[in-house]
PALUMDREN-673562 format. One record per atom (N, C-alpha, C): x, y, z. Coordinates in steps of 0.02 Angstrom, whole numbers, padded with zeros to 5 digits, always signed. Each point is the difference from the previous one (the first is absolute). Example, Ala and Ser with C-alpha at 12.3 -4.5 7.8 and 13.67 -1.06 7.14 Angstrom:
<rs>
+00660-00284+00390-00045+00059+00000+00045+00060+00000-00018+00053-00036+00042+00059+00003-00039+00055+00037
</rs>
This chain:
<rs>
+03168-02295+02165-00008+00035+00049+00011-00047+00051-00014-00056-00012+00006-00074+00068+00066-00015-00027+00035+00016-00048+00074-00040+00000+00043+00067+00046-00026+00047+00006+00040+00048+00043-00026-00001+00069-00058-00028+00025-00018-00015+00064+00041-00053+00022+00012-00056-00046+00021-00057+00032+00097+00010-00008+00022+00043-00025+00066+00019+00000+00009+00036+00066-00045+00040+00021+00000+00013+00056-00001-00023+00068-00040-00049-00001-00014-00055+00049+00072-00020+00014+00021-00045-00059+00051-00038-00005+00059+00044+00052+00027+00062-00038+00037+00033+00023+00011+00011+00089-00069+00011+00020-00030+00034+00066+00017-00081+00046-00013-00054-00039+00015-00064+00036+00064-00027+00015+00033+00030-00052+00094+00000+00002+00008+00031+00059-00023+00050+00019+00011+00061+00050-00044-00028+00063-00029-00063+00003-00022-00024+00068-00065+00060+00006-00020+00013-00038-00062+00041+00006-00068-00034-00022-00005-00082+00014-00045-00012-00029-00074+00017+00036+00009+00010+00055-00063+00010+00035-00029+00054-00027+00033+00065-00011-00029+00064-00027-00029-00031-00078+00044-00036-00032-00015-00009-00078-00056-00026-00011-00025-00068+00059-00059-00015+00011-00066+00027-00010+00023+00067+00044-00065+00031+00014+00002+00047-00048+00047+00026-00046-00022+00036-00046-00028-00036-00053+00010-00060-00011-00041-00040-00054-00071-00020+00029+00000-00004+00054-00074-00007+00014-00027+00072-00022+00018+00052+00021-00031+00058+00001-00018+00038-00098+00049-00023-00030-00006-00006-00071-00030-00036-00036-00016-00068+00027-00046-00048-00021-00076+00025+00007-00001+00033+00072-00074+00012+00022-00032+00068-00060+00047+00041+00001-00008+00059-00030-00014-00008-00070+00032-00022-00046-00002-00017-00076-00054-00067-00017-00037+00011-00061-00059-00050-00011+00069-00075-00024-00058-00058+00006+00034-00066-00017+00025-00003-00069+00031-00060-00008+00041+00005-00063-00061-00014-00068-00054-00021+00032-00068-00004-00060-00002+00087-00016+00019+00034+00017-00027+00067-00031+00040+00025-00060+00050-00012-00003+00032-00006-00060-00043-00048-00062-00013-00045+00010-00030-00050-00059-00062+00055-00019-00034+00031+00046-00076+00010-00012+00014+00082-00032+00056+00015+00026+00008+00074-00047+00019-00012-00072+00029-00052-00011+00015-00008-00065-00059-00007-00055-00063-00010+00040-00057-00006-00042-00057+00065+00033+00007+00047-00027-00043+00064+00026-00060-00028+00001-00041-00031-00050-00066-00009-00012-00038-00038+00063+00042-00032+00037-00023-00049+00042+00035+00035+00071+00009+00049+00010+00020+00035+00068-00050-00011+00053+00040-00018+00052-00051-00019+00051+00017+00064+00058-00036+00047+00028+00027+00034+00056+00021-00037+00064+00070+00011+00001+00037-00035+00062-00037+00008+00062-00034+00052+00025-00020+00004+00055-00083-00032+00013-00020-00025-00047-00063-00050-00006+00029-00076+00000-00054-00009+00035+00006-00087+00034-00002-00038-00057+00050-00050-00001-00004-00037-00076-00071-00033+00003-00009-00001-00080-00066-00034-00015-00056+00034+00010+00006+00071+00010-00061+00047-00026+00021+00049-00043-00045+00020-00037-00008+00060-00052-00016+00052+00030+00048+00052-00018-00018+00078+00012-00058+00020-00014-00025+00045+00042-00091+00038-00025+00014+00033-00064-00051-00004-00053+00016+00025-00059-00022+00070+00012+00052+00046-00022-00035+00079+00001-00023+00022-00080-00036+00049+00001-00024+00046-00063+00067+00022-00030-00005-00019-00056+00054-00001-00055-00015+00068-00049+00030+00047-00013-00018+00051-00059+00002-00021-00054-00059+00008-00048+00024-00024-00055+00054+00016-00052+00032-00033-00035+00035+00023-00021+00019+00060-00051+00039+00046-00024-00012+00059-00027+00070-00011-00039-00027+00034-00074+00045+00003-00065+00012+00079-00003+00053+00022+00039-00003+00079-00024+00045+00027-00051-00007-00057-00054+00039+00022-00055-00049+00045-00048+00004+00061-00041-00037+00047-00037+00006-00021-00058+00019-00050-00025+00015-00024-00061-00071-00045-00026-00025-00030+00046-00061-00038-00019-00047+00014+00056-00047+00029-00039-00061+00031+00044-00059-00029-00025-00011-00062-00033-00040-00040-00028-00056+00035-00054-00059-00016-00002-00054+00023-00041-00063+00004+00022-00045+00047-00022-00060-00010+00021-00041+00042-00054-00067-00012-00015-00039+00018-00049-00037+00064+00021+00029+00065-00009-00027+00052+00039+00013+00072-00057-00040-00013-00053+00027+00058-00056-00033+00058+00026-00051+00009+00037-00007+00077+00040+00029+00019+00038+00048-00050+00038+00059+00037+00051-00039+00010+00057-00056-00037+00010-00034-00005+00067+00025-00026+00068+00051-00042-00018+00049-00017+00051+00064+00000-00006+00042-00043-00025+00067+00018-00014+00033+00002-00072-00064+00000-00042+00024+00014-00074+00017-00077-00011+00049-00010-00045+00030-00054-00023+00023-00051+00049+00028+00036+00052+00041-00041+00036-00064-00036+00057+00034-00045+00037-00036-00045+00058+00030+00045+00067-00064+00023+00042+00021+00047+00055+00035-00045+00048-00022-00061+00012+00043-00044+00049+00084-00018-00018+00003+00010-00072+00081-00024-00019+00029+00066+00020-00031+00072-00031+00041+00056+00012+00017+00009+00087-00030-00042+00041+00012+00014+00070+00045-00067+00032+00019-00031-00063+00031-00066+00025-00031-00073+00020-00070+00000-00005-00020-00050+00005-00042-00046-00063+00004-00051+00014-00010-00070-00067-00080-00015+00023-00048+00018-00034-00079-00016+00010-00003-00078-00002+00042-00045-00042-00018-00054-00009+00049-00061+00053+00043+00039+00048+00045-00053+00023-00033+00007+00076-00041+00064+00020-00007-00005+00086-00052-00046+00020-00037-00033-00033-00044-00060+00024-00070+00039+00033+00002-00015+00054-00064+00022+00052+00023+00054+00038+00055+00011-00005+00061+00045+00048+00014+00076-00049-00065+00035-00010+00026+00076-00053+00025+00047+00046+00040+00045-00027+00040+00050+00047-00060+00042+00038+00018+00010+00072-00033+00042+00024+00011+00067-00003-00049+00055+00030+00007+00063-00016+00081+00027+00030+00029-00026+00055+00055-00004+00021+00051-00001-00033-00006-00059-00050+00058-00011-00031+00008+00037-00074-00080+00011-00027+00007+00050-00051+00031+00068+00021-00022+00018+00050+00033+00057+00028+00070+00014+00009+00042-00055+00034+00063-00003+00002+00040-00005-00051-00038-00037-00062+00032-00013-00063-00008+00076-00047-00050+00024+00025-00021+00068-00035+00068+00050+00010+00003+00014+00070+00063+00037+00041+00055-00023-00035+00015-00057+00009+00073+00010-00038+00018+00002-00059-00064-00015-00057+00025+00008-00062-00012+00068-00001-00046+00043+00024-00005+00064-00011+00054+00051+00031+00039-00027+00038+00078+00027+00008+00056-00031-00039+00005-00050-00022+00031-00022-00056-00012+00041-00079-00060+00017-00016+00003+00034-00055-00020+00066+00003-00001+00034+00059-00035+00080+00013+00052+00032-00060-00023+00035-00038+00030+00070-00031+00047+00031+00015+00003+00012+00067+00041+00026+00038+00056-00023+00022+00001-00084+00006+00057-00017+00000+00020-00051-00036-00032-00022-00057+00006-00024-00057-00001+00036-00051+00061+00014-00044+00009+00040-00044-00004-00047-00073+00005-00054+00012-00007-00047-00059-00056+00012-00047+00007-00025-00072-00040+00008-00053-00048-00047+00018-00068+00026+00011-00065-00037-00002-00039+00008+00093+00044+00032+00032-00001-00010+00078-00069+00027+00019-00035+00072-00047-00053+00022+00032-00045-00044-00023-00010-00029-00048-00046-00047-00036-00018-00051+00037+00060-00024+00036-00009-00068+00034-00029+00026+00064+00015+00059+00014-00020+00037+00079-00084+00007-00016-00018+00012-00043-00074+00009-00010-00033-00053-00001+00012-00054-00046-00017-00069+00018-00010-00018+00052+00062+00003+00038-00008-00026+00073-00052+00037+00038-00004+00069-00004-00063+00017+00038-00059-00011-00019-00010-00008-00052-00066-00037-00030-00027-00057+00018+00067-00044-00002-00030-00064+00024-00006-00010+00073+00029+00047+00037-00017+00010+00080-00051+00022+00017-00037+00056-00053-00070+00014-00002-00046-00052-00008+00014-00040-00042-00054-00051-00018+00001-00049+00037+00047-00016+00041+00003-00082+00044-00026+00029+00069+00014+00062+00012-00003+00023+00059-00094+00015+00005-00029+00010-00041-00070+00019-00020-00040-00068-00007-00034-00022+00052-00033-00072+00022-00045-00016-00065-00034+00060-00012-00056+00001-00062+00043-00012-00078+00051+00044-00013+00033+00005-00051+00043-00078-00003+00016-00011+00054+00042-00083-00006-00046-00046-00030-00060-00011+00058-00037-00036-00039-00049-00001-00068+00006+00050-00020-00021+00015-00065+00065-00030-00049+00054+00021+00024+00054-00022-00048+00024-00061+00008-00020-00048+00034+00015-00074+00018-00053-00024-00031-00052+00028-00005-00061-00028-00030+00005+00006-00084+00022+00062-00035+00009+00000-00078+00073-00031-00011+00036-00027+00044+00080-00036-00018-00025-00060-00060-00056-00034-00003-00018-00061-00046-00055+00019-00024-00039+00040+00000-00070+00033-00032+00020+00063-00031+00048-00010-00067-00021+00073-00030-00049+00026-00053-00048-00054+00005-00047+00021-00039-00053+00029+00054+00002+00001+00056-00044+00033+00050+00038+00075+00012+00071-00004-00005+00028+00072-00003-00028+00050-00052+00008-00049-00060-00028+00037-00061-00075+00039+00010-00047-00057+00018-00058+00037+00024-00015+00057+00030+00041+00010+00049+00003+00052+00055+00024+00070-00019+00064-00018-00028+00044+00046-00015+00025+00015-00074-00022-00050-00053+00006+00010-00063+00076-00007-00038+00003+00019-00041+00076-00020-00046+00048+00051-00013+00055+00030+00018+00033+00061-00019-00011+00010-00083+00003-00077-00027+00000+00023-00074-00063+00019-00028-00059-00026+00024-00063+00034-00018-00034+00059+00016+00017+00024+00064-00027+00063+00022+00011+00010+00070-00015+00053+00021+00036+00015+00068-00039+00048+00026-00015-00005+00093-00036+00054+00023+00021+00066-00015-00048+00041-00005+00019+00072-00001+00008+00026+00069+00031+00047+00016+00013+00056+00068-00086+00007+00008-00008+00007+00065-00055-00002+00028+00000+00096-00010-00076+00032+00006-00003+00061-00019-00052+00016+00032-00011+00052+00026-00057+00019+00046-00073+00014-00044-00041-00024+00024-00052-00020-00039-00042+00085-00006-00002+00029+00061-00031+00070-00003+00028+00048-00038+00070-00003-00016+00033+00044-00029-00009-00022-00088-00026-00078-00009+00005-00021-00067-00083+00033-00034-00042-00005+00060-00064+00010-00014-00012+00094+00003+00037+00029+00037-00005+00076-00036+00027+00019-00076+00057-00040-00004+00015+00007-00090-00036-00005-00032-00032-00069-00002-00050-00007-00046-00053+00053+00005-00028+00008+00041-00059+00051+00005+00025+00065-00012+00067+00021-00006+00015+00072-00001-00004-00016-00083+00041-00066-00031+00016+00012-00068-00071-00013-00028-00045-00040+00015-00070-00013-00026-00045+00075+00008+00005+00035+00043-00024+00063-00007+00027+00061-00041+00062-00008-00012+00037+00032-00048-00023-00021-00073-00017-00058-00008-00022-00042-00060-00063+00029-00045-00055-00011+00070-00052+00018-00009-00025+00080-00007+00051+00036+00021-00010+00065-00011+00012+00021-00075+00054-00007-00009+00023+00005-00082-00050-00032-00042-00023-00061+00022-00031-00038-00075-00069+00033+00004-00022+00040+00061-00070+00049-00003+00005+00059-00048+00074+00018+00023+00008+00083-00036+00008-00028-00091+00049-00054-00019-00004-00031-00059-00077-00021-00028-00034-00029+00033-00087+00007-00015-00014+00050-00033+00004+00045+00039-00036+00071+00006+00029+00040-00061+00064-00012-00015+00042+00047-00054-00027-00032-00061+00011-00065-00001-00030-00037-00068-00056+00030-00019-00059+00016+00051-00061+00033-00033+00017+00082-00025+00036+00026+00051+00018+00067-00032+00039-00005-00067+00041-00018+00008+00031-00006-00082-00049-00023-00055-00030-00038-00004-00066-00015-00044-00050+00054-00008-00011+00032+00049-00038+00064+00000+00039+00047-00028+00043+00021+00020+00034+00055-00030+00014-00005-00077+00017-00075-00007+00006+00002-00081-00063+00004-00040-00033-00024+00027-00083-00005-00041-00022+00083+00000+00007+00037+00049-00023+00071+00003+00044+00046-00043+00075-00015-00007+00047+00041-00048-00011-00020-00064-00025-00069-00030+00001-00013-00061-00066+00003-00008-00042-00007+00036-00083+00035-00021-00007-00072-00042-00010-00064+00047-00022-00075-00019-00062+00009+00010-00043-00026-00050-00070-00024+00024+00000-00065+00036-00068-00010+00023-00011-00075+00039+00007-00054-00061+00015+00024-00045+00008-00072-00048+00074+00005+00005+00034+00039+00003+00082-00002-00005+00028-00011+00067-00041+00005+00067+00019-00026+00060+00009+00076+00040-00055+00041-00022-00008+00051+00039-00065-00012+00051+00002+00061+00043-00082-00018+00042-00024+00073-00001-00074-00013+00054-00021+00074+00009+00044+00047+00038+00031-00044+00037+00054+00031+00059+00046+00044-00043+00034-00022-00048+00053+00031-00040-00012+00047-00040-00069+00006-00028-00025+00060-00031-00026+00032+00037-00022-00009+00054-00013+00059+00050+00061+00040+00008+00065-00030+00031+00048+00010+00017+00043+00053-00058-00005-00019-00058+00018+00030-00067-00051+00075-00005-00057-00014+00006-00031+00056-00004+00024+00058+00048-00005-00018+00057+00028+00048+00054+00086+00034-00003+00027-00050-00039+00063+00020-00020-00005+00061-00053-00041-00018-00043-00004+00054-00059-00033+00061+00025-00029+00003+00059-00036+00065+00037+00060+00031+00027+00046-00046+00031+00052+00034+00035+00040+00046-00023+00012-00041-00069+00052+00015-00054-00019+00066-00051-00064+00007-00002-00037+00051-00051+00003+00064+00059-00004-00009+00064+00008+00060+00073+00065+00013-00014+00044-00034-00005+00064+00012+00007+00029+00045-00048-00013-00024-00068+00025+00031-00058-00037+00067+00011-00064+00015+00000-00026+00061+00019+00020+00040+00024+00015-00011+00083+00043+00028+00043+00073+00016-00015+00029-00040-00041+00079+00029-00042-00024+00045-00038-00048+00006-00037-00019+00043-00050+00005+00070+00023-00045+00000+00052-00019+00057+00037+00059+00023+00048+00042-00023+00020+00056+00008+00030+00049+00036-00038+00015-00021-00065+00041+00014-00061-00017+00094-00015-00069-00023-00007-00042+00079-00034+00028+00054+00048-00012-00025+00074+00009+00042+00059+00052+00030+00004+00062-00042-00012+00073+00019+00009+00032+00040-00058-00036-00003-00069+00021+00023-00040-00037+00061-00013-00044+00023+00028-00051+00051-00017-00036-00001-00061-00023-00046-00034-00048-00011-00058-00057-00025+00006-00041+00065+00007-00072-00008+00003-00041+00024-00053+00037+00002-00059-00048+00035-00061-00027-00062-00046-00049+00024-00024-00045-00059-00036+00067-00005-00058+00033+00034-00029+00033+00005-00055+00065-00065+00026+00035+00023+00057+00055-00059+00001-00049-00073+00017-00049+00000+00029-00019-00066+00022-00016-00039-00077-00023+00043-00044-00014-00034-00078+00055-00021-00030+00065+00049+00012+00062-00021-00032+00020-00071+00032-00010+00006+00077+00022-00060+00039-00029-00068-00018-00052+00007-00016-00059-00050-00038+00031-00024-00057+00021+00040-00057+00029-00021-00062+00055-00030+00003+00033+00018+00051+00067-00029+00000+00002-00071+00043-00048-00008+00041-00020-00081+00020-00024-00027-00058-00045+00016-00037-00024-00032-00050+00052-00028-00057+00042+00057+00004+00052-00027-00046+00064-00046+00009+00015+00014+00078+00044-00076+00010-00045-00056+00031-00073-00009-00013-00032-00053+00025+00006-00019-00079-00005+00035-00050-00012-00036-00072+00073-00046-00008+00042+00014+00014+00062-00028+00004+00012-00061+00022-00012-00001+00068-00024-00067+00045-00030-00048-00018+00019-00065-00019-00038-00045-00012-00050-00041+00034-00047-00008-00017-00076-00038+00045+00045-00046+00054+00054-00043-00032+00036-00063+00065+00030+00049+00043+00034+00042-00027+00032+00046+00056-00040+00024+00038-00041+00032-00014-00035+00048+00031-00046-00078+00068-00020-00033-00016-00031-00064+00047+00062-00008+00029+00057-00018+00008+00056-00010+00035+00006+00054+00036+00013+00058-00008+00011+00071+00043-00063-00005+00044-00060-00022-00013-00049+00016+00045-00013-00067+00038+00021-00058-00026+00008-00059+00063+00055+00029+00044+00047+00025-00020+00068+00014+00054-00030+00060+00048-00043+00063-00027-00036+00042+00046-00037-00034+00047-00053-00054-00023-00047-00030+00046+00032-00059+00042+00060-00017-00013+00019-00051+00042+00021+00024+00078+00037+00055+00016+00003+00003+00050-00061+00016+00049-00055+00029-00026-00052+00022+00017-00037-00081+00034-00004-00029-00051-00035-00057+00006+00038-00043+00062+00055+00008+00005+00025-00054+00038+00000+00029+00071+00001+00069+00007-00024+00023+00074-00068-00012+00014-00057-00007-00050-00068-00002+00001+00001-00071+00037+00024-00053-00029+00001-00065+00032+00036-00014+00040+00048+00021+00033+00047-00001+00045-00044+00017+00067-00038+00063+00000-00062+00001+00042-00053-00044+00012-00008-00057-00038-00029-00051+00009+00019-00037+00039-00023-00022+00071+00035-00035+00037-00033-00086-00009-00064+00000-00013-00022-00078+00000-00044-00003-00069+00008-00035-00042-00017+00002-00063-00067-00063+00014+00000-00030+00065-00067-00046+00005+00028-00065-00001-00023-00051+00033+00018-00088-00020+00055+00000+00010+00034+00030+00078+00052+00001+00026+00069+00022-00036-00024+00036-00058+00068+00033-00025+00003+00073+00030+00035+00001+00046+00005+00068+00041+00089+00005+00021+00002+00065+00010+00062-00002+00036+00008-00031+00060+00080-00022+00000-00008-00038+00064+00018+00046+00053-00026-00048+00067-00008+00052+00046+00026-00065+00071+00002+00032+00069+00020-00042+00046-00065-00066+00013-00042-00003-00036-00039-00060-00002+00013-00058-00044+00040+00034-00040+00034-00055-00052+00053-00058+00028+00031+00023+00066+00070-00028+00019-00058-00085+00004+00071-00038+00000-00024-00067+00018-00031-00014+00074+00030+00039+00043+00003-00023+00068-00084+00020+00030-00011+00050-00042-00068+00050+00022-00040-00050-00046+00000-00003-00054-00054-00068-00024-00007-00067+00046+00063-00035+00010+00003-00048+00048-00045+00010+00046-00019+00068+00032-00021+00006+00062-00095+00003-00016+00000+00021-00087-00080-00008+00001-00031-00066-00019+00053-00026-00009-00020-00062-00052-00046-00043+00045-00001-00029+00083-00051-00008+00040-00062+00030-00038-00010+00063+00015-00045+00057-00011-00040-00037-00067+00050+00007-00050-00038-00007-00064-00038-00094-00006+00054-00039+00032-00028-00055-00005-00062-00027+00032-00004+00049+00056-00058-00024+00042-00062+00027-00029+00007+00056-00030-00052+00045-00047-00021-00054-00064+00032-00006-00026-00008-00055-00070-00045-00056+00035+00043-00045+00053-00036-00064+00020-00080+00004+00028-00010+00075+00030-00057+00009+00032-00046+00012-00081+00031+00053-00053-00055+00005-00049-00012-00047-00030+00051-00051-00015-00014-00058-00035-00057-00046+00034+00010+00008+00079-00049-00056+00023-00060+00024+00008-00014+00071+00006-00069+00016-00011-00025-00006-00072+00033+00007-00061-00014-00024-00059-00022-00057-00007+00025-00066+00020-00003-00065+00005-00066-00023+00038-00016+00055+00066-00053-00019+00032-00064+00012-00029+00009+00065-00043-00059+00032-00050-00004-00047-00053+00048-00026-00033-00022-00051-00044-00034-00062+00027-00003-00011+00048-00015-00066+00028-00080+00012+00018-00006+00037+00021-00069+00039+00005-00042+00014-00059+00039+00011-00054-00035+00018-00073-00013+00060-00006+00023+00047+00040-00005+00070-00016+00027+00027-00059-00020+00055-00026+00012+00049-00048+00058+00032-00007+00048+00012-00026+00063+00032-00015-00018+00078+00034+00024+00044+00065-00012+00061-00002+00058+00027-00040-00007+00078+00022+00028+00038-00053+00076+00010+00019+00022-00012+00080+00075-00011+00000+00027-00080-00010-00036-00046-00011+00024-00061-00024+00017+00005-00072-00058+00016-00045+00018+00012-00073+00044+00059-00005+00016+00055+00034+00057+00022-00027+00065-00025+00017+00014-00031+00059+00049-00045+00018+00021-00057-00058-00053-00036-00020+00011-00053-00056+00019+00023-00065-00015+00077-00021+00020+00010-00047+00067+00038-00005+00016+00048+00044+00064+00008+00005+00059-00058+00003-00028-00056+00028+00048-00058-00004+00002-00016-00061-00042+00000-00039-00020-00025-00071+00031+00036-00053-00003+00062+00009+00028+00052-00062+00071+00025+00029+00026-00008+00057+00056+00036+00046-00010+00063+00023+00037+00020+00037-00006+00067+00030+00020+00046-00030+00049-00005-00051+00011+00065-00051-00055-00003-00034-00019-00038-00031-00068+00020-00057-00059+00029+00037-00003-00014+00062-00056+00014+00034+00009+00074+00019+00061+00026+00024+00008+00058+00037+00023+00046-00083+00006-00014-00061+00023+00032-00043-00096+00028-00061-00033-00058+00017-00066+00003-00014-00043+00074+00012-00051+00026-00030-00031+00053+00023-00059-00027+00049-00045+00022+00012-00065-00008+00036-00036-00038-00028-00010+00016-00070-00044-00037-00042+00022-00064-00019+00064-00014-00011+00035-00048-00016-00001-00057+00050-00006+00039+00074-00003-00059+00058-00072-00022-00006-00038+00038+00005-00076-00020-00001-00017-00055-00046+00027+00018-00060-00004-00064-00046+00018-00053+00021+00064+00005+00017+00041-00071+00036-00043-00022+00045-00023+00030+00061-00041-00033+00031-00052-00045-00023-00029+00025-00059-00069-00020-00028+00017-00058-00047+00070-00015-00010+00010-00038-00050+00026-00077+00038+00003+00000+00063+00010-00057+00036+00079-00033-00017+00049+00057+00007+00056-00041-00046+00044-00045+00025-00020-00015+00077+00037-00068+00042-00023-00072-00043-00054+00024-00026-00023-00072-00066+00052+00003-00038+00048-00064-00018+00061+00005-00059-00057+00024-00075-00048-00017-00014-00017+00006-00062-00004+00082-00014-00037+00028+00042+00002+00077+00003+00061+00029-00004+00046-00018+00057+00056+00027+00003+00033+00012-00087+00014-00063-00008+00036+00003-00075-00040+00025-00064-00087+00022+00013-00031+00040-00044+00034+00084+00012+00003-00006+00065+00022+00075+00015+00059+00011-00026+00058-00037+00017+00076+00016-00038+00013+00013-00069-00067-00048-00045+00010+00016-00051-00047+00067-00037-00048+00007+00042-00034+00089-00003+00070+00049+00013+00022-00002+00055+00060+00052+00006+00058-00015-00045+00013-00060-00047+00068+00006-00045-00049+00034-00074-00040-00013-00001-00035+00041-00057+00000+00076+00007-00013+00022+00064-00010+00059+00024+00061+00035-00009+00057-00039+00013+00079+00035+00015+00008-00006-00089-00029-00027-00042+00018+00006-00064-00039+00056-00056-00042+00035+00070-00031+00065-00053-00054-00017-00049-00019-00055-00014-00036-00018-00044-00087+00032-00007-00023+00009-00062-00061+00019+00004-00056-00054+00030-00054+00031+00025-00045-00055+00004-00029-00062-00037-00008+00018-00064-00018-00053-00050+00046-00034-00001+00083+00021-00007+00055-00054-00005+00000-00043+00074-00012+00042+00037-00009-00059+00073-00048-00059+00014-00058+00045-00056-00059-00074-00001+00028-00048-00049+00030+00017-00059+00026-00056-00042+00047-00051+00037+00047+00025+00038+00042-00030+00031-00017-00061+00035-00063+00040+00038-00012-00050+00054-00043-00056-00034-00025+00017-00056-00047-00059-00041+00060-00047-00011+00055+00031-00030+00056-00054-00032+00025-00029+00069+00021+00016+00046-00008-00032+00057-00031-00039+00027-00055-00006-00018-00048-00052+00037-00009-00065-00049+00023+00030-00063+00011-00056-00055+00071-00041+00011+00038+00012+00059+00082-00008+00005+00063+00023-00042-00015+00057-00033+00038+00039-00046+00022+00060+00037+00057+00011+00018+00031+00054+00033+00037+00056-00058-00026+00058-00001+00011+00042-00060+00041+00069+00009+00019+00006+00071+00014+00058+00014+00071+00019-00019+00043-00053-00001+00074+00024-00034-00011+00025-00065-00045-00032-00043-00036+00002-00072-00017+00074-00003-00034+00019+00051-00024+00066+00002+00041+00056+00023+00056-00009+00027+00060+00038-00002+00042+00009-00048+00002-00051-00039+00043-00001-00058-00044+00045-00046-00065-00020-00016-00043+00049-00041+00003+00078+00020+00019+00012+00057-00004+00075+00020+00066+00036-00004
</rs>
């Protein structure tokens, strides 16, 4: 450009326009930089503002941290629970390098600016490329973490402290947090299931005794064979009912057929005897059992409570009802034992209530309820809460169940005192 100017001046001078040329040259020199501008322009690193005075430095302005908007390198971070940005670095996702900004980390404004730029670039509606949606979600997650002051502070703290991250959030390999559930709903479900369980458990408890009682009554088992006074009583009731039923059926048949003469009765009896002679005793016994069974089952089902807690289930057996009663029973028991301890400290004799309670605790509620009044009185006199007395009483019960004679019982007791047990041998001899 300088050559063209000088050529113009030379031409104008030749045409005697020297004055105008000089004026134009002065204006051109004033409006354009000095020749040193070209030298400085060749070195951009040392560029100096031409409007500033020579020898002075321009004021240092705040520079935004350099951002790497490449989506191929998002760094790495220990986050197996995906609490933050998963395996990637939240800063790298938004284009910032944690290790390069020094003491000048990106501000909230810088983060927001980068987020808006990248979200527009990778928004699924605008970018149909492969993986655009996943990158857009990762960018949004990074923005959410870094714009939350508490989360960002925690994220920076865990960067070089994976051990502390593990203590707080654990490892995705070993375990993971279960989703939160409503505690009230869980408690209601537990109580409902527990109540159903206790209800059917009580039903099973009653049914077990009922089945044993039915079997003992139908098969006419003796106490030695597993029967009881109650099963014998039920069998007797069933036999009476069966006899009445047969009597009524015979009467009904006679009235229907109009047979009321003695001759016909005798003939009928002869026929029955002939039929009975043809039937074996075993078949007759089995037939009798089948006739008695429905009657005995009906009689047993009418018994709602066998005692000692073996009763048909009621609302009182539900777990939730029992839990309501627990404080009352615990308080009652604590008060009773406190009174008992106080009386022992005063060296007072056992009263009737204390003797009965201690006896029931020793023999069990089932044995106490099943015993007769006479047996209960004997139990109270034997002081069964003492271990030696309880052992003797149990041995006596075993001998009683064997159905042995009084002399044989005495022999066995003498042999036991010598340290010899012959109960099994006695069973073999019988």
